[in-house]
N, C-alpha and C positions, 0 to 999 in steps of 0.2 A: 298472702295477698287475697286469698279466698275470704270467706265470711269472717274468719278469725282476724283478718286485717283490722276490722273495726269493732269486733264484738268481744274478743276474749282478752285482749292484752292490757286493758286499762288498769285492772286491779287484781290479777290472778297471782296467787302465791300458794306454795305448798306450806301450810302453816300447822305443824304439829307442835304445840307449845311446850315450854319448859317450866321454869319456876317463876312465881310472881315477882313483879317489880312495880313500883309506883312512882311515876313521874310523867307529867303532861306539860305541853306547851301549847300556845295558841295555834290552831289549825292554819296551815298555809305558811307557817314560819319555820325555817330550817333550824335544827338544833345547833348550838354553838359548836364550831369545829373543834374546840379544845376538849370537848366532852368525849372521853375514850369509849364510853358506853351509853350513847344517846338512846333513850327509851321512847322518844317521839321523833319520828323520821319523816321528812318531806321528800317526795320523789317527783321528778318531772317526766311525763310520758308523752310519746308521740300520738297516742291513740285518744279518741274522744271519751268523755265520761257520759255514757249513754244509757246503760241499763245493767241490771244484775239478775237477769233471768236465765237460769241454766237451760230452759227449754228453747230459748232463743239463741243459744250458743255460748253464753257466758261461762267461762271456766270449763270448757268441754274436755280439756286434757287433765282434769283432776287436780288443778292447782288453783284453788280459790280460798280467800280468807273466810268466806261466808258459808260455803258448802263443802261437803265431802262426797266423793263418789264411792262406789263399792270397792274400787281399787284406787291406788295412787302410784305415780311413778317414783322410783327410787334410783339413785345413781348406781351405775354398774361399770363405771369407767368413763373418762371424759369423751371418748369417741365411740362408745358402745351404746346400743339401745338400752334404755333403762329397764330395770325390773319393774313389774307391775305387782305391787304388794297389797295385801288386804288393808282396807280403811274401814268403811262401814260393813264390809264383809268380815266374817270372823275367821275365814280361812280361804285358801285358794279355790276358785271356781272348779267344779268337777264336771267334765264332759262325759257323755255316754260314748259308746264305742266308735261311732262314726261322726262324733262332734256335731250332731244335729240337735242336741239338747244339753243345756248346761244348768247345773244346780248350784246355788249360792246360799250358804248359811250366813246369817246376819249377826252382827255384833249386838249384844243386849245391853240395856241400861243407858242407851243414848237418847238424848232429848234435843228437840229443836230449840232455837233461840226464843220462841214464844212459850216454851215450857211443855209443849206437847210431846208425847213419846214417839220415837222413830220405830216404825214397824215395816213389815213386808208390803203392806198396802201402799206405803209412800213410794217404794221402788216401782211397784206395778203402775201407779198413777203417773209417775214421772215418765216412764218409757211409753206408756199409752199416749200421753200427751205429745211426745215427740212424733209418734207415728200417726196421730190423728190429723187428717187433712184440714179440719176446721181450724186448728191452731196455726197452720202454715209455718211450722218450725223450719228454719233454714237448715237444720241438721237431718231432716227426715230421710233424704236420699242416702245418707251414710249409714242408716240403720235398717235398710229395707230387707236385710237378711232375717230380721226378727219377725216371726209369725205371731207369737203370743207371749206375754209375760204373766205368770200366775203365781199365787201365793198359797201353797198347801197349808201353811200355818203362819203365825205372826213373825217367825224368824227364819223362814225359808222362801226363796224365790226360785222359780224355774223358768228359764228362757227356752222356748220351743222355736226352732228356726225353720225357715223355708227351705234350707239346704244345709249341708255340712259346712261348717265355717270354723276354721282353726284359730282365727284371730279375734274371736268374740271378746276375750278379755280386754282388748284395746277399745271396745265399745262400753266398758264398764267403768270408765273414768268420769263420766258426766255427773255433775252435782245432783244430789237427790233433794227435792223440795217436798214439803208436806202435801199430802193428797188434798188437803183443804185449800191449798193455794192454786190448784189447777182451775182453769176457766175454759169454757167452751166458746172461745172466740180467738182471733189472731193474737199471737204472743206479743205483738207490739202494743196491745191494749191492756195487758195484765197488770195487776196491782204490784206484783213482786218485782216488776222492773225497777221500781223506786222504793219499795218496802220489802226487801228480801227477808226470808225466813229460812235459815239453814242450820246444819249441825256443826259448822266450822267453828274455829276458835276465836274468830273476830265477829263483831256485829257492826253494821253501818251506823255511824254516829250522825253524819250529815252528808248531804249531796247537793251540789250546785251544777250549773251548766258546764263548768270546767274544773271542778274540784270535788273530791270525795274523801272523807275521813273515816277510818276504821279504828275501833278500840277493842282491846282484848276482852274476851268473854271469860268470866270467872266461874260460871256454873255449868260448863259443858263437860264432855267426856275427854277433851284434850287437857293437858296441863296448860296453865295460863302462860302465854308467851311473855318473855322478859321485855321484848319491845312491845310496849303497851299501846302505842298509837302510831298509825301509819296514815299519812295524807298523800294522795295522788293528785297532781295538777296536770291538766292536759295542755301541752305546749307542742303543737304539730311541727313547727319548724326546727330543724336540727341546730342551726346557728343560734336561735333564740334559747334553746335548752342549754347549749354550751355557755352562753352568756349568763344565764340565771345560776348555773352551777358555779361559775367563776366568781360571781358577785356574792355568793353565799346564800342566795334565796332558797336553794334546794340542797339536799344532802347527796343526791345521786341522780343519774339518768343514763340512758342508752344513747350512744353517739356513733356515727360512722367512723371508721378507722382514722381518716385524715384529721377529724376533729378530736377524737379520743386521745390520739398520741400527743396532741398539744399540751395535755395535762401531765404527761409522763414525768416531766422535770419540775413540775410545780409542787412546791411544798404543801403538804396537807391533803393531797389527792392520791388515789390509788386507781390504776387502770387494770381492768380484768377482761378476760375473753373466755367464751365458751364455744366448744365445738357444736355444730348443728347439722341437721339434714335440710337446711333452708337454702334453696338454690335461687339463683338469679339467671335470667335468660330472656331472649326476645321471642315474642310470639311471631309466627310467620304467616301472614294472612293468605287465605286461599283465594280471595277475590282480587288479589293483586296479580296481574298477568305474569309477573316475574317469579314471585315465591309460590305461585300455584303449582309449579312443576317440582316433582319430587327430586329430580336430579339437581335442580338449583338449590333446594334446601340442603341437600347433601353437600354441595360445593361450599355453601356458606359455613358449614360446620368445620370445614378444613381451612377456612380463611381467617380464623380467629386465633390470636396468640394468647391462649388462656393463661399460660405461665406468666406472661407479662402483666395480665390483668391482676393476678394474685399479688405479684411483686409491686406493681406501680400504683394500682388503685386500692387494693385491699391492704397494702403495706405488709403483706405476709399473713394477714388474718383470714385465712381461707385456703381452699384448694381447688384445682380445676374441676369442672363439672362437664359431663357429657350426656348423661341420662338423668331422669328424675330420682335416681337412687345413687348413694355413694357407698364407701367402704363399710359403713355401719351395718349394711345388710349382707355382708360376708360373700359367700360363693355365688349369690344371685347375680352379682355384678359381673358382666362380661369383661374378659381381659382386653379385647380389642377396643381401642378408643380413637377419637379423632385427633391425630397429630396436627401441629401447626404446619401446613403445607400449602402455601399460596400458589405454588406451581400446579399442584393437583387441583386446587380449587378453580384456577383459571382454565385448566384442561376440561374439567367437568362442565364449566359454563360454556366453553366452546362446543362441546358435544351436545349440549342442550340447545344450541343455536343462538346463544347470546354472545355475539361477536363484538370485539373491541374495535370501535371506530372513533377516531379523534378523541381518544381518552375516555369514551363512554361505551358501555355495552348496550347493544340494541338488537332487537329481533322483531321482524314483521312490523316495523314502524314504531314499536314501543321501546321506550328507554327503561333500562333496569334501574328502578327507583324504589326507595322505601321511605316512608314517614316513620321516624323514630320518636316515640313519646315516653316520657317518664312523669311520675307524679310530682307535683310541685312540693318543694320543701324537703325532698328526700335527696340529700347530697350524694349518697353512695350510688343510687340509681342514675343520677345525673352524670357522675363521673364515669360509670360503666358505659352509659349510652354514648358519650363523646369518644371514649376509647374504642368502642366497637365501630363507630362510624369511620374512624381513621383506617381500620383494617378493611372495611368494605370499600371505602373510596379508593384505596390503593389498587383494587381490582376493577375499577371503572364503574362502580355502582354508585349512583347518585343518591345522597341521603339528605333529608331535611330533619331538623331536630326541633321539638317543641315540648311543652309541658302544660299541665293543667291539674286541677284537683282530680282525685281518683275517680269520682263518679263520672266526670266528663271523659276521662281516659277509658273507662269501662264501656261507655256508649260507643266509642270508636273502635273497640277491639276487633271486630270482624275485618276491618280494612287497614289497620295500622300495625306496625311492629312496636309493641309496648314492652318496656323493661319490666318483666313479669317476675313472679316468685312462686315458690311452691314449698310443700313440706309441712302443711298445717295440721295434718293428722298422721304423724310419722311413726307411731309406735307399732305399726304393722306394715308389712310390705304391700298388702292389698290396698290399704288406704293411700299409701304413697303413690301407687301407680294407677289405680283404677280411674280416679277422677281426671288425672292428667292426660291419660292416653286412650281411654275408651271412647268410642264414638259417642257423640251427644245423643241423649234420649229425652223423652218428654219430662222425666223427673230430674234431669241434670241440673246441678247448681249453675248459676250464671258464670262462675269462674272455672267450671270444669271444661277442659279442652276448649278454650274460648274461640278458637278459629274453626272448630268443627272438623278437624282433620280426621282421617281414617286410614290406618295402616293395614293393608290386606292381611287377614288372618289373625291380627292382634286381638280383636274383640273376643274371638273364640278362646284364645289362650287365657286372657284375663278372666273370662267367665268360668272356664274350667279350673283355673288355678285357685280361685277363691272358694271353690267347692271341694277341692281335693283335701282329704284328711291325712294322706300319707305325706309327711313333711318333706321327705327327700324328693318325691315325685313333684311336689308342689314347687320346690326351689328350682328344679330342672325346667318346669314349665315357665316360670318367671324369667329364667335365664334365656330361654328360647324367645320369649316375647320381647325382651330387651334387644336381642340380636336382630329381630325384625325391625324394631325401632331404629337401630343404628343404620340399617340399610336404607330406610326412608324416614329420616327424622322430621318431626312435625314442629319442633322448637329449635331455637339456637341457644341451648343451655350452655352457660358460661362458667359459673363458679358455684361452689358451696361456701357459705360464709362462716366465719367465726364471729359471733356477735361480740361487740366491744362495748364496755361499760366503764363509767367513771363514778367514783363515790368519794365523799370526804372520808379521809382515813379514820378508821375506828378500830377498836381492839376486840370487837365481838368475834367469838369463835363459832365454829359449826357451819361455815360456808362451804358447801359441797357442790362442785360443778356437776351439771347433768347435761346430757345431750339434748339440745334444744330444738323445738320445731320452728316453723316459719314465724309464728307469732313471737315477737320480740318486744323489748321495752322493759320496763321495771317489773313486769310480771315474771321475769327470769333473771339471768345474771346473778349477782351476789345476793339478790333479795328473794329468789324463788322459794327459799325455805326459811324466810326471816323468822318465822315462829319457832324455829329450832335453834336460833342463835343463843349462845350462852357465854358467860364470863369464864 
């Protein structure tokens, strides 16, 4: 729900091609369902078709049809963090002893789609542009550990850091654009927003306000994909996407579990799901006299039947969530969790002075009340919001439910409880926790810790852990930080999703599930590695 909610998902794929095939159809028209190996595929996505600029956040996780990063995610098990393998890098990045400097050798013989050669100067220019205040890159805060990027020669890049940072490889997924594409002005005004130039195996054929078509590149360093054309159509509403899939207008889409499962018994469709580190939960506003109190926020975390949410709302496609990290991060995750204990929740509310009177909790003339908001068109967030409201109402907490477009919800964040999400940069523990839990600073993204909460002592732990080069000590620090969060939670984190997808059944092989981030839609699911599909 952070910047990647609108920037990264519309067309991101891991596209390392295979062998050529030649077949095209009219853009925007789905292939015939009877075709076992459709080479032209149309997909409906929730996200807008807005830009293709990696400096502005497009394809930041290394899965783009147009660009390659130095590294690329690769499956390591459906519930494990992916490996980060060389892409434009020729080998794994090499750190110095304290991980304050990283050296990357680059792949040779690579050209951009405009025919120009890829060199170290392009890597330097890409990262300098992200860090340049003039560009106003929305990614800048996430790269602040980088002090300088230099190029000793055409095929070597050196990252010099402001401090030791063990997770720098997770910052090497961003797509590399030519140095000649960089502009000294805000990224929203750049030419490559609509005229992208990259090293990826696809090129942009056409782009409209709600549709983009990509065709396989035949002169790049990748093998030419067998799926030679991919069209993405923006359809924000869940129900509308389901209808277009059912009518045959599109070949596939991402749907909430309740909608996805309606296709399970329909002939010609396949339902798939991927594990994720994508969580859903409510923000708990500090300017609300009720949730401003730490003991109240703790009570609310005991008030929610998370197992029921997984069973009844997610239909089994997910698992309970308690902190911004799940089992994918191993021993970092504390063993103690919030059990469903409404009696304990009621007792904590009593201790905080919110006493039950005539079915409602009151304190000092204030009624315990929350405005619950969810983004319009998102069926899953809507269902979760109503289910949580039932648990809260049972404790005497008054709730009102409303919805709006996400921009409007964002403006209300300081004072409402929004059905929120996280996990947009999940391939390091630092990025999964820092933005969500660290106190807001001048450089914070608009979606970082939106209520501005601050858990005593947690900032110091997060700062120290991201600078710790001893990995065992680092894990212990993060575990300590999460224990502090559990004592004074700033969110009401509910579940981790398994993203659900539906596609017209085909016989393409090579579909490998990968642990997914918050960003979801046709950028992931069965299509995230569509360029590797083969017969």
